[in-house]
Each structure stands twice: as C-alpha cells, then as structure tokens.
C-alpha positions in Angstrom: 0.0 0.0 0.0 1.2 3.5 -0.9 -1.5 5.6 0.7 -3.8 5.0 3.7 -6.6 7.4 4.5 -8.0 7.5 8.0 -11.4 9.1 8.1 -12.2 10.6 11.5 -10.1 12.9 13.7 -11.0 10.9 16.8 -8.9 9.1 19.4 -9.5 6.0 17.3 -8.2 7.8 14.2 -5.1 9.0 16.0 -4.4 5.6 17.5 -4.8 4.0 14.1 -2.2 6.4 12.6 0.2 5.5 15.4 -0.4 1.8 15.1 0.2 1.9 11.3 3.6 3.5 11.8 4.4 1.1 14.6 3.5 -1.8 12.3 6.0 -0.6 9.7 3.8 1.3 7.2 6.1 3.8 5.5 3.8 5.2 2.9 1.6 8.3 2.7 -0.7 8.6 5.7 -3.7 11.0 5.6 -6.0 11.8 8.5 -9.3 13.6 7.7 -11.1 15.3 10.6 -14.5 16.9 10.1 -14.1 19.2 13.1 -12.0 22.4 12.6 -9.9 21.4 15.6 -6.9 19.1 15.8 -7.7 15.7 17.4 -8.4 16.1 21.1 -9.2 13.9 24.1 -12.9 13.6 25.0 -13.0 12.3 28.6 -12.0 15.7 30.1 -14.9 17.4 28.3 -17.3 16.3 31.0 -15.0 16.9 33.9 -11.8 19.1 34.1 -12.5 21.1 31.0 -16.2 21.7 31.8 -15.2 22.7 35.3 -12.5 25.1 34.0 -9.5 23.2 35.4 -8.2 22.5 32.0 -8.0 24.5 28.8 -8.1 23.4 25.2 -4.4 23.1 24.9 -4.5 20.4 27.6 -6.8 18.2 25.5 -4.6 17.9 22.4 -3.7 14.4 21.2 -1.1 15.5 18.6 1.3 18.4 18.7 3.7 19.5 15.9 6.4 17.1 16.9 3.9 14.2 16.9 2.8 15.1 13.4 6.4 15.2 12.2 7.2 11.9 13.9 4.2 10.3 12.3 4.8 12.0 8.9 1.0 12.6 9.1 -1.0 14.6 6.6 -3.6 16.0 9.0 -6.5 17.8 7.5 -8.9 19.3 10.1 -12.2 20.7 8.8 -12.4 18.2 6.0 -15.5 16.2 5.7 -15.7 12.9 3.8 -18.7 12.8 1.6 -18.5 9.2 0.4 -16.2 6.2 0.0 -15.5 4.8 -3.4 -14.0 1.5 -2.2 -13.9 0.0 -5.7 -12.2 3.0 -7.1 -9.8 3.4 -4.2 -10.7 6.9 -3.1 -12.4 8.9 -0.4 -14.6 11.7 -1.9 -14.7 14.9 0.1 -17.4 17.5 0.5 -17.1 19.7 -2.6 -16.2 16.9 -4.9 -12.4 16.5 -4.5 -11.1 13.0 -3.8 -8.2 11.5 -1.9 -6.7 8.4 -3.5 -6.5 5.5 -1.0 -5.1 2.0 -1.2 -6.4 1.4 2.3 -9.0 3.1 4.5 -9.6 3.3 8.2 -13.1 4.3 9.2 -13.0 6.1 12.5 -15.9 8.5 12.3 -17.3 7.8 15.7 -20.9 8.9 16.4 -23.2 11.8 16.9 -24.9 12.5 20.2 -28.6 11.6 20.2 -31.0 14.5 20.7 -34.6 14.7 21.9 -37.0 15.0 18.9 -38.0 18.5 18.3 -35.5 20.2 20.5 -33.1 21.5 17.8 -32.3 25.2 18.1 -33.8 25.6 21.6 -31.4 27.7 23.6 -30.1 26.1 26.8 -30.4 22.5 25.5 -27.1 20.7 25.1 -25.5 17.5 24.2 -21.9 16.7 25.1 -19.8 15.0 22.5 -17.5 17.5 20.9 -15.2 20.3 22.0 -17.7 22.8 20.6 -20.5 21.2 22.7 -18.3 21.5 25.8 -17.5 25.2 25.0 -21.2 26.0 24.7 -22.2 24.1 27.9 -19.4 25.6 29.9 -20.5 29.1 28.9 -24.1 28.3 29.9 -23.1 26.8 33.3 -21.3 30.1 34.0 -24.7 31.8 34.3 -25.5 29.9 37.6 -28.4 27.9 36.1 -30.7 25.2 37.4 -29.5 22.1 35.5 -31.5 19.1 34.4 -29.6 16.1 33.0 -31.5 13.5 31.0 -29.7 10.2 31.2 -27.9 8.8 34.3 -25.2 7.0 32.4 -21.5 7.8 32.9 -21.7 11.1 30.9 -24.8 12.3 32.7 -23.3 11.3 36.1 -19.9 13.0 35.3 -21.6 16.2 34.3 -23.8 16.1 37.4 -20.7 15.7 39.5 -19.0 18.7 37.7 -22.1 20.8 38.2 -22.2 20.1 41.9 -18.5 21.0 42.1 -19.5 24.4 40.6 -22.2 24.8 43.2 -25.1 24.4 40.8 -28.6 22.9 41.5 -28.8 19.6 39.5 -31.5 17.1 38.8 -30.8 13.9 36.9 -33.6 11.9 35.1 -33.4 8.4 33.9 -36.0 6.0 32.5 -34.6 3.0 34.3 -35.7 2.2 37.8 -32.1 1.5 38.6 -29.7 3.3 36.3 -26.5 1.5 35.3 -27.9 -1.9 36.3 -27.8 -3.4 32.8 -24.0 -2.7 32.7 -23.0 -3.1 36.3 -25.6 -5.3 38.0 -28.0 -4.2 40.7 -25.5 -4.3 43.7 -22.8 -2.1 42.1 -25.3 0.1 40.3 -27.1 1.0 43.5 -23.8 2.1 45.1 -23.0 4.4 42.1 -26.5 5.8 42.1 -26.4 6.6 45.8 -23.5 9.0 45.1 -25.9 11.5 43.6 -28.0 11.9 46.8 -24.9 12.0 49.0 -23.6 15.0 47.0 -26.8 16.9 46.7 -27.9 15.8 43.3 -31.6 15.0 42.9 -32.2 11.8 40.9 -35.6 10.8 39.5 -35.3 7.2 38.3 -38.0 5.4 36.3 -39.1 8.7 34.9 -40.3 9.4 31.4 -39.6 12.7 29.7 -42.6 14.0 27.7 -41.1 17.2 26.3 -39.6 20.6 27.1 -41.2 23.8 28.3 -39.8 26.9 26.6 -40.3 30.7 26.4 -39.7 33.2 23.6 -36.5 35.2 23.4 -35.2 37.8 21.0 -33.4 35.1 19.1 -35.9 32.2 19.3 -36.9 29.9 22.1 -35.2 29.0 25.4 -35.8 26.1 27.7 -37.5 26.8 31.0 -38.4 23.3 32.1 -38.6 19.6 31.5 -42.1 18.1 31.2 -42.4 14.6 32.7 -44.7 11.8 31.7 -46.6 12.1 35.0 -47.6 15.7 34.2 -45.0 17.5 36.4 -42.7 20.1 35.0 -39.2 20.5 36.5 -37.8 24.1 36.2 -34.6 24.2 34.2 -32.4 26.9 32.7 -30.0 24.4 31.1 -30.8 20.8 29.9 -28.1 18.3 29.0 -29.3 15.3 27.0 -27.0 12.3 27.6 -28.8 9.3 26.0 -26.1 7.8 23.8 -24.9 8.2 20.3 -25.8 7.3 16.7 -22.8 5.9 14.7 -21.7 8.2 11.8 -22.2 5.9 8.9 -24.5 7.9 6.5 -21.5 8.9 4.3 -20.8 5.2 3.6 -24.1 4.6 1.7 -23.4 2.9 -1.6 -19.8 2.1 -0.6 -20.4 -1.7 -0.4 -19.7 -1.8 3.3 -22.3 -3.5 5.5 -23.8 -1.1 8.0 -26.0 -2.1 10.9 -25.9 0.3 13.9 -22.2 0.8 13.0 -19.8 -0.5 10.4 -19.9 -4.3 10.5 -16.5 -6.0 10.7 -15.1 -9.3 11.6 -13.3 -9.9 14.9 -10.2 -8.4 13.3 -12.0 -5.1 12.5 -11.9 -5.9 8.8 -15.0 -5.1 6.7 -16.4 -7.0 3.8 -13.9 -5.0 1.7 -10.4 -6.2 2.8 -8.9 -2.8 2.1 -11.2 -1.1 4.6 -11.2 -1.5 8.4 -13.2 0.2 11.0 -12.3 1.2 14.6 -13.7 2.9 17.6 -17.3 3.9 18.4 -18.4 3.4 14.8 -17.2 -0.2 14.5 -19.5 -3.2 15.2 -17.3 -6.2 15.3 -18.5 -9.7 15.2 -17.2 -12.9 16.7 -19.3 -16.0 16.0 -22.9 -15.0 16.3 -22.4 -12.1 18.7 -21.7 -8.5 17.6 -20.2 -5.7 19.8 -19.9 -2.0 19.5 -17.8 -0.6 22.4 -18.0 3.2 23.1 -15.0 3.3 25.4 -11.6 5.1 25.4 -9.6 1.9 25.9 -11.3 0.1 23.0 -10.0 2.6 20.5 -6.4 1.7 21.1 -7.1 -2.1 21.4 -9.0 -2.1 18.1 -6.6 0.2 16.3 -3.6 -2.0 16.9 -5.4 -5.1 15.5 -7.0 -3.2 12.6 -3.6 -1.7 11.5 -1.9 -5.1 11.3 -4.7 -6.7 9.4 -5.0 -3.8 7.0 -1.3 -4.1 6.1 -1.5 -7.9 5.9 -4.5 -7.7 3.5 -6.4 -10.3 5.6 -7.4 -11.0 9.2 -4.4 -12.4 11.0 -5.2 -11.3 14.5 -8.5 -10.6 16.3 -9.6 -8.3 19.1 -9.5 -9.6 22.7 -11.0 -6.6 24.6 -10.1 -6.0 28.2 -13.5 -4.3 28.9 -11.7 -1.6 30.9 -13.8 1.5 31.5 -13.3 4.3 34.0 -15.3 7.4 35.2 -14.7 10.2 37.7 -17.7 11.1 39.8 -17.9 13.2 42.9 -14.2 13.0 43.6 -14.0 9.2 43.2 -12.5 7.1 40.5 -14.8 4.3 39.3 -13.2 1.5 37.3 -14.5 -1.6 35.6 -12.6 -4.4 33.8 -13.7 -7.7 32.3 -17.0 -8.7 30.9 -19.4 -9.3 33.8 -23.1 -10.2 33.4 -25.8 -8.5 35.4 -26.6 -12.0 36.7 -23.1 -12.7 38.1 -22.5 -12.9 41.8 -20.8 -9.9 43.3 -18.4 -10.0 46.3 -16.5 -7.2 47.9 -12.9 -8.4 48.2 -11.3 -5.2 49.5 -12.6 -2.2 51.5 -16.2 -1.5 52.3 -19.2 -0.3 50.3 -20.3 1.9 53.2 -17.0 3.9 53.0 -17.3 4.2 49.2 -13.8 2.8 48.9 -13.8 -0.9 47.7 -13.1 -3.4 45.1 -15.7 -6.0 44.1 -15.3 -9.2 42.1 -17.9 -10.6 39.7 -18.1 -14.4 39.3 -20.3 -16.5 37.1 -22.1 -19.7 38.0 -19.0 -21.8 37.5 -17.1 -19.5 40.0 -15.0 -17.9 37.3 -14.0 -14.3 37.7 -15.7 -12.3 35.0 -15.0 -8.8 36.1 -13.7 -6.3 38.7 -15.2 -3.0 39.8 -13.5 -0.5 42.0 -14.6 2.8 43.7 -11.8 5.0 44.9 -9.3 2.1 45.0 -7.2 2.4 41.9 -4.0 0.8 43.3 -5.8 -2.3 44.6 -7.9 -2.5 41.5 -4.7 -2.6 39.4 -3.2 -5.2 41.5 -6.2 -7.5 41.4 -6.7 -6.9 37.7 -3.2 -8.1 37.0 -3.7 -11.3 39.0 -7.3 -12.1 38.3 -7.9 -10.6 34.8 -4.7 -10.9 32.9 -4.7 -8.7 29.9 -5.8 -10.8 26.9 -4.2 -8.7 24.2 -4.7 -10.0 20.7 -5.8 -13.4 19.5 -4.1 -15.0 16.5 
C-alpha cells in the first residue's frame, strides 16, 4: 500500500495512525477530521474542561512534533462525503477526492437529541469540543440544570455541576440506572453517590417534552415536562442518552452497516482494504456482535486493525479488556472484564459503606468475569493483574 486514509479525527483515528507507523507502514498517511480542531481527548470534556480546570491546549492528542514523527498529513475541517472502495478513493465535500489504497473508518458517532429540540437555547449534548464550550458558557450563568440520562456522561456532568455549586437534577427511564452494565448491587452504590452529594435523581421517569419561552433570538428552555404531568424548572438541559454511529457517508460504498460499520473480529469489513475502529465499528465474533464506546477500546482495536489492513487479511483478532473508568464526585470508578448482570458480586477489599472498595464478579462456575472499584485504583490494578490478565490480541 502506498496511501492509507484515516477518516475521523477521533482518538481511534489517532491511535490508528500511530499503530500503522508502529507496524511498519512507510507510505503516505492522511487523517481527515470533520471538526476544525486538531484531534483532542474527549474524557475531560465532561470533567476538568467543563469545570474550568483544563483549557483546550490540555486536550490535544497531537502536537507539531507528533505530526512530524508520524509524517502525518492531518486535515482538520475536512468532511468525507462518500467512500469509493472499488475506485480506491475517499470523496470529500465539494467533490475533490483523496486516493486510498487502504481506508480506516474512525468516524465515531453523533450524540442523540430529543426530537423537536433542535435550536432551543439552553439545550445541550456533550460529544464535541464545541459542545463543551457551549455548555461551559451556559453553566457560568449559575443555572438550574436538568440532565436527561444517568449513564457515565450524565453522572460526570452532574458531578461537575455540583462542584461548581449548581442545582442539579438527573432523570433516567430505568428504575435503577447503570444496572444493565454493572448489575444491581454495584449500580445501587453508584446511584447513591448522587444523593450523597446533593444531586436529585428521578429514576424510572419518562420525559414528555420541554417547556420553553420566547427570546429575542428564538426559544429558550424553561423546564422539562415529565410523563406524569409534572414540569421541572430548568435553565440548562443536558441530553446524555447515547450516540448514533456516523455511517451515512458510507451509503453505496459496499460496506455493510448495521448500527455501525460491520466488521469481523479483526476489525476488517467486507472490503479487505477497509477497516473500522472505535465507536463506529460493530465487530462480530461468532454469532455475537459488539460496539464498544470506550476510550480503551479505541487503542485495542486500532492495533489489531492496522496489522490486518497491512496484511491484507485477518491475522489477529480483538480480545478486549473491557476496561472503563469514570470520575464522579471526587471518586474514580473502574470496571474491567465482561461481567453479566446475573453474576455474583463479592466485595474483596474495602467497604461499600465507605465508598472505597473493590468488588469481584463471578459466574455460575465460579470464574471471575470482572472487577469493579470505587476510589481504590491501586488495589484494582493489583487484582486486575492477578485475576484478569490482559488478553491482548488473539491469533
């Protein structure tokens, strides 16, 4: 291969560029990013950046030295319009094309919005740097904040808002948020953090719509209407209900798309010269498909995809660690492995009541399937090494 084009200025795109060079690719390497910014790290957007403890320079994933070392043709503000896999090119908005012997799809996803809320002032999602800028500016007005969705993003923003001294309410449709991912025992402990830090949580609550008022420039949110007829006052609303994979540009490309770009377990699509990584990739092993929206997954997938792209076939497959972390109310939450909500949970270090502990998940056969820690990073790391050895790649 002479030229590889990476579409997506995400963490997955950056890790793919690094992995391709590490794997020995010496040809032309182009990275197209739709946003005007250079690639940046997303996790701080809901925490340190939103709170004002970090600035934009702290988020950068690549500096000038990195670009030189990678010999990377980085093109921010460049949107891919379509992929001509048969013709070996990526077509850009405006009609120009970039020749490509190989393509890495790393286009991530777009935050879901509530229907009919586009253009309403004070209503936010948090996916991009521009999103974070706008939300940070609104939080500076000392608003009443309502967050729709009690997943990690919603919980992190709630934590940040409380650190800023703001009144915060979190809404979630589940009776016990996070239970599908963490199981009831651990989910309850995480949910309890909200009340302990002054955040109001309404679980099992349906959102019917938004109340608004007219402004000089349009409409602004004034409240969140619930399914039971109540309206919660709100000056700022954050919608944190997941993402939609960015695959529309691949229509007609020949790639199979099904809630993400479908790949095999080596991140290779039906077109051997095209791989997909990160939030946009739905990889399949046997009859089970996965789409992991996690920071760690980007690097794990990129290393495998790069090797297989250069080999022209799947020689290695992804063996994900399942590692996820979150920072909430001054505590580090960590999860590794692949536990089921039906697994048994045992606290093996510390105490839940102290909000400092490590818990082990085990299946019916007594096999350790995962570990969860709250505010115990050192013990978590120690137990993870002994009980969940890093799987790495599979041949």
